[in-house]
GUDOLO-41960 format. One record per residue (C-alpha): residue in three letters; x, y, z; residue number from 1. Coordinates in pm, 1 decimal, decimal comma, always signed. Last residue first. Layout:
<dopas>
@type:ALA	u:X	v:Y	w:Z	seq:NUM
...
</dopas>
This chain:
<dopas>
@type:LEU	u:+2456,6	v:+10231,4	w:-14507,2	seq:157
@type:TYR	u:+2783,8	v:+10311,3	w:-14344,8	seq:156
@type:ALA	u:+2688,8	v:+10146,6	w:-14019,5	seq:155
@type:ARG	u:+2596,7	v:+9825,0	w:-14226,2	seq:154
@type:ILE	u:+2959,4	v:+9823,6	w:-14346,4	seq:153
@type:LYS	u:+3054,4	v:+9712,5	w:-13996,1	seq:152
@type:GLU	u:+2911,3	v:+9357,3	w:-14070,3	seq:151
@type:ILE	u:+3200,8	v:+9293,3	w:-14317,1	seq:150
@type:PRO	u:+3465,4	v:+9335,7	w:-14057,5	seq:149
@type:ILE	u:+3678,1	v:+9614,9	w:-14164,0	seq:148
@type:GLU	u:+3990,0	v:+9646,0	w:-14360,6	seq:147
@type:GLN	u:+4056,1	v:+10025,3	w:-14409,1	seq:146
@type:LEU	u:+4205,0	v:+10186,6	w:-14693,4	seq:145
@type:GLN	u:+4249,1	v:+10577,6	w:-14618,5	seq:144
@type:ALA	u:+4187,4	v:+10865,7	w:-14856,3	seq:143
@type:GLN	u:+4339,3	v:+11187,7	w:-14715,4	seq:142
@type:GLY	u:+4363,3	v:+11400,9	w:-15026,8	seq:141
@type:VAL	u:+4053,4	v:+11599,9	w:-14925,5	seq:140
@type:GLN	u:+3981,5	v:+11521,5	w:-14571,2	seq:139
@type:LYS	u:+3916,9	v:+11206,9	w:-14366,4	seq:138
@type:LEU	u:+3797,4	v:+11008,8	w:-14646,5	seq:137
@type:THR	u:+3729,8	v:+10620,3	w:-14618,7	seq:136
@type:VAL	u:+3817,6	v:+10349,6	w:-14884,9	seq:135
@type:VAL	u:+3682,6	v:+10014,1	w:-14770,6	seq:134
@type:THR	u:+3840,3	v:+9675,0	w:-14766,0	seq:133
@type:LEU	u:+3598,7	v:+9396,0	w:-14656,9	seq:132
@type:THR	u:+3633,5	v:+9124,9	w:-14399,1	seq:131
@type:SER	u:+3458,2	v:+8816,8	w:-14312,6	seq:130
@type:GLY	u:+3542,8	v:+8607,1	w:-14629,4	seq:129
@type:ASP	u:+3732,3	v:+8868,9	w:-14837,3	seq:128
@type:ALA	u:+3475,6	v:+9131,7	w:-14967,1	seq:127
@type:LYS	u:+3638,3	v:+9331,6	w:-15251,8	seq:126
@type:LYS	u:+3481,9	v:+9123,0	w:-15520,0	seq:125
@type:ASP	u:+3134,3	v:+9207,1	w:-15394,7	seq:124
@type:ARG	u:+2911,4	v:+8923,8	w:-15259,1	seq:123
@type:THR	u:+2902,9	v:+9090,2	w:-14908,9	seq:122
@type:ILE	u:+2809,7	v:+9418,3	w:-15091,2	seq:121
@type:TYR	u:+2494,9	v:+9257,7	w:-15248,7	seq:120
@type:GLU	u:+2363,8	v:+9135,3	w:-14909,5	seq:119
@type:TYR	u:+2426,9	v:+9492,4	w:-14747,6	seq:118
@type:VAL	u:+2222,5	v:+9627,0	w:-15043,5	seq:117
@type:LYS	u:+1939,5	v:+9384,1	w:-14964,2	seq:116
@type:GLN	u:+1935,7	v:+9495,6	w:-14588,6	seq:115
@type:ARG	u:+1962,0	v:+9865,2	w:-14656,1	seq:114
@type:ASP	u:+1664,7	v:+9860,5	w:-14883,0	seq:113
@type:TYR	u:+1703,6	v:+10148,9	w:-15103,6	seq:112
@type:ASP	u:+1579,7	v:+10512,5	w:-15137,3	seq:111
@type:LEU	u:+1859,2	v:+10729,7	w:-15245,1	seq:110
@type:ASP	u:+2123,7	v:+10939,5	w:-15046,2	seq:109
@type:GLU	u:+2332,9	v:+11252,7	w:-15112,0	seq:108
@type:LYS	u:+2144,5	v:+11314,7	w:-15430,0	seq:107
@type:LEU	u:+2300,5	v:+11451,2	w:-15747,7	seq:106
@type:HIS	u:+2184,9	v:+11729,3	w:-15970,5	seq:105
@type:LEU	u:+2550,9	v:+11835,1	w:-16051,6	seq:104
@type:ARG	u:+2473,3	v:+12180,4	w:-15885,7	seq:103
@type:GLN	u:+2319,8	v:+12033,6	w:-15595,2	seq:102
@type:TYR	u:+2588,6	v:+11782,3	w:-15536,9	seq:101
@type:ILE	u:+2855,4	v:+12078,0	w:-15568,0	seq:100
@type:PRO	u:+2647,9	v:+12267,5	w:-15309,9	seq:99
@type:ARG	u:+2652,7	v:+11959,7	w:-15073,6	seq:98
@type:LEU	u:+3024,3	v:+11906,0	w:-15104,7	seq:97
@type:ARG	u:+3109,6	v:+12180,5	w:-14822,4	seq:96
@type:GLN	u:+2876,9	v:+12018,1	w:-14587,4	seq:95
@type:ARG	u:+3016,6	v:+11669,6	w:-14649,5	seq:94
@type:LEU	u:+3357,8	v:+11831,2	w:-14576,3	seq:93
@type:GLN	u:+3231,8	v:+11989,2	w:-14256,9	seq:92
@type:PRO	u:+3083,6	v:+11639,9	w:-14155,5	seq:91
@type:ASP	u:+3435,3	v:+11483,1	w:-14173,7	seq:90
@type:GLU	u:+3427,3	v:+11109,5	w:-14201,5	seq:89
@type:ILE	u:+3337,9	v:+11088,8	w:-14589,3	seq:88
@type:MET	u:+3242,3	v:+10732,0	w:-14648,6	seq:87
@type:LYS	u:+2866,5	v:+10788,1	w:-14675,6	seq:86
@type:MET	u:+2913,2	v:+11090,0	w:-14922,8	seq:85
@type:MET	u:+3134,4	v:+10865,4	w:-15138,2	seq:84
@type:GLY	u:+2868,3	v:+10587,0	w:-15164,4	seq:83
@type:VAL	u:+2583,3	v:+10824,0	w:-15261,9	seq:82
@type:ALA	u:+2818,4	v:+10982,5	w:-15548,3	seq:81
@type:VAL	u:+2911,3	v:+10615,6	w:-15652,1	seq:80
@type:ALA	u:+2527,8	v:+10546,9	w:-15688,2	seq:79
@type:GLU	u:+2463,3	v:+10843,1	w:-15900,5	seq:78
@type:GLY	u:+2779,9	v:+10787,9	w:-16113,5	seq:77
@type:HIS	u:+2678,0	v:+10448,0	w:-16194,8	seq:76
@type:TYR	u:+2338,1	v:+10563,6	w:-16318,9	seq:75
@type:VAL	u:+2025,4	v:+10477,1	w:-16115,4	seq:74
@type:GLN	u:+1707,1	v:+10374,3	w:-16273,1	seq:73
@type:GLN	u:+1838,7	v:+10040,9	w:-16400,8	seq:72
@type:LEU	u:+2167,9	v:+9846,8	w:-16307,0	seq:71
@type:HIS	u:+1954,5	v:+9587,3	w:-16126,6	seq:70
@type:TYR	u:+1844,3	v:+9864,4	w:-15884,0	seq:69
@type:TYR	u:+1987,3	v:+9670,5	w:-15584,7	seq:68
@type:SER	u:+2299,9	v:+9598,2	w:-15790,3	seq:67
@type:GLU	u:+2358,8	v:+9956,0	w:-15859,2	seq:66
@type:ILE	u:+2315,1	v:+10023,0	w:-15481,3	seq:65
@type:GLY	u:+2567,1	v:+9763,6	w:-15399,3	seq:64
@type:HIS	u:+2791,6	v:+9884,5	w:-15649,5	seq:63
@type:GLY	u:+2773,5	v:+10236,9	w:-15496,7	seq:62
@type:ILE	u:+2833,8	v:+10115,4	w:-15158,3	seq:61
@type:THR	u:+3165,7	v:+9961,8	w:-15237,4	seq:60
@type:HIS	u:+3224,0	v:+10209,1	w:-15508,8	seq:59
@type:GLY	u:+3243,6	v:+10539,4	w:-15309,5	seq:58
@type:PHE	u:+3627,0	v:+10550,5	w:-15315,4	seq:57
@type:ASN	u:+3740,7	v:+10235,7	w:-15514,6	seq:56
@type:LEU	u:+4007,4	v:+10475,1	w:-15669,0	seq:55
@type:ILE	u:+4180,9	v:+10444,2	w:-15335,3	seq:54
@type:LYS	u:+4265,2	v:+10080,1	w:-15430,0	seq:53
@type:ARG	u:+4537,1	v:+10210,6	w:-15651,8	seq:52
@type:LEU	u:+4751,1	v:+10293,2	w:-15341,5	seq:51
@type:GLY	u:+4784,8	v:+9907,9	w:-15247,5	seq:50
@type:THR	u:+4802,6	v:+9595,0	w:-15442,8	seq:49
@type:GLU	u:+4610,0	v:+9715,0	w:-15750,3	seq:48
@type:HIS	u:+4848,3	v:+9581,1	w:-16000,7	seq:47
@type:GLU	u:+4968,7	v:+9888,9	w:-16168,6	seq:46
@type:ASP	u:+5026,9	v:+10067,8	w:-15845,1	seq:45
@type:GLN	u:+5235,3	v:+10379,4	w:-15888,4	seq:44
@type:GLU	u:+5140,0	v:+10409,9	w:-16269,9	seq:43
@type:VAL	u:+4776,2	v:+10369,9	w:-16172,3	seq:42
@type:VAL	u:+4788,2	v:+10637,9	w:-15928,9	seq:41
@type:GLN	u:+4952,0	v:+10880,9	w:-16163,4	seq:40
@type:LYS	u:+4727,2	v:+10803,3	w:-16452,7	seq:39
@type:LYS	u:+4410,1	v:+10825,9	w:-16228,1	seq:38
@type:VAL	u:+4533,1	v:+11173,3	w:-16105,1	seq:37
@type:LYS	u:+4631,4	v:+11296,5	w:-16463,3	seq:36
@type:LEU	u:+4289,4	v:+11178,7	w:-16586,4	seq:35
@type:ALA	u:+4122,0	v:+11389,1	w:-16304,0	seq:34
@type:ARG	u:+4325,2	v:+11699,2	w:-16381,2	seq:33
@type:ARG	u:+4240,8	v:+11687,6	w:-16769,8	seq:32
@type:ILE	u:+3879,3	v:+11622,1	w:-16709,6	seq:31
@type:ILE	u:+3852,8	v:+11906,1	w:-16449,8	seq:30
@type:ALA	u:+4038,1	v:+12147,4	w:-16665,3	seq:29
@type:GLU	u:+3812,6	v:+12060,5	w:-16973,0	seq:28
@type:ARG	u:+3488,6	v:+12088,8	w:-16775,9	seq:27
@type:GLN	u:+3592,6	v:+12424,0	w:-16615,7	seq:26
@type:GLU	u:+3395,1	v:+12647,9	w:-16841,0	seq:25
@type:THR	u:+3091,8	v:+12415,9	w:-16812,5	seq:24
@type:LEU	u:+3123,2	v:+12438,9	w:-16447,1	seq:23
@type:ASP	u:+3056,4	v:+12791,7	w:-16409,7	seq:22
@type:PRO	u:+3069,3	v:+12938,1	w:-16066,5	seq:21
@type:LYS	u:+3384,1	v:+12777,1	w:-15933,1	seq:20
@type:GLU	u:+3321,7	v:+12501,4	w:-15664,5	seq:19
@type:PHE	u:+3402,6	v:+12214,7	w:-15890,1	seq:18
@type:LEU	u:+3720,5	v:+12339,1	w:-15980,9	seq:17
@type:GLU	u:+3814,4	v:+12369,1	w:-15609,8	seq:16
@type:VAL	u:+3761,7	v:+11982,2	w:-15578,8	seq:15
@type:LEU	u:+4050,3	v:+11957,5	w:-15849,1	seq:14
@type:LYS	u:+4267,7	v:+12206,1	w:-15662,9	seq:13
@type:GLU	u:+4246,2	v:+11987,6	w:-15344,9	seq:12
@type:VAL	u:+4390,9	v:+11686,7	w:-15527,5	seq:11
@type:ALA	u:+4412,3	v:+11322,2	w:-15421,5	seq:10
@type:VAL	u:+4108,1	v:+11121,9	w:-15289,2	seq:9
@type:LEU	u:+3856,1	v:+11421,2	w:-15322,4	seq:8
@type:GLY	u:+3980,4	v:+11536,7	w:-15661,7	seq:7
@type:SER	u:+3978,2	v:+11186,3	w:-15817,7	seq:6
@type:LYS	u:+3620,6	v:+11138,4	w:-15677,0	seq:5
@type:ARG	u:+3514,8	v:+11456,8	w:-15832,1	seq:4
@type:ALA	u:+3645,8	v:+11319,1	w:-16165,4	seq:3
@type:GLU	u:+3449,6	v:+11009,2	w:-16118,7	seq:2
@type:VAL	u:+3133,5	v:+11197,0	w:-16031,0	seq:1
</dopas>
């Protein structure tokens, strides 16, 4: 999931590797490219003051879901996968990702209490008083940081 996130926020070719018929054969290339993306982003923004925040894609909602499940029953990757799908703005991109989710045995959504997850999110380190910085995705490689009123995260849940 983290490798797929790297592709979505930065590199079309990495997303394409997930679409190839045999993921096992692509594993090494996927890992190598994902690490390269992360390295490049971190080197450009060592102190997470801007660009590096795109690596939080899917994590705001994902961490809320993990907290809801008390870090049990749901893996980090599963929760982040749900969070990513909710932050993708383009319905066609979500549709493109569905077969990848199915092949990776990931769900697009999970059963959780939206209000309780919202409460966990409001306590997240990315929440700053009445605002929250979220990462949305228009298209592959088009991650955007948006500072939103914290209440608006409910619409994504």
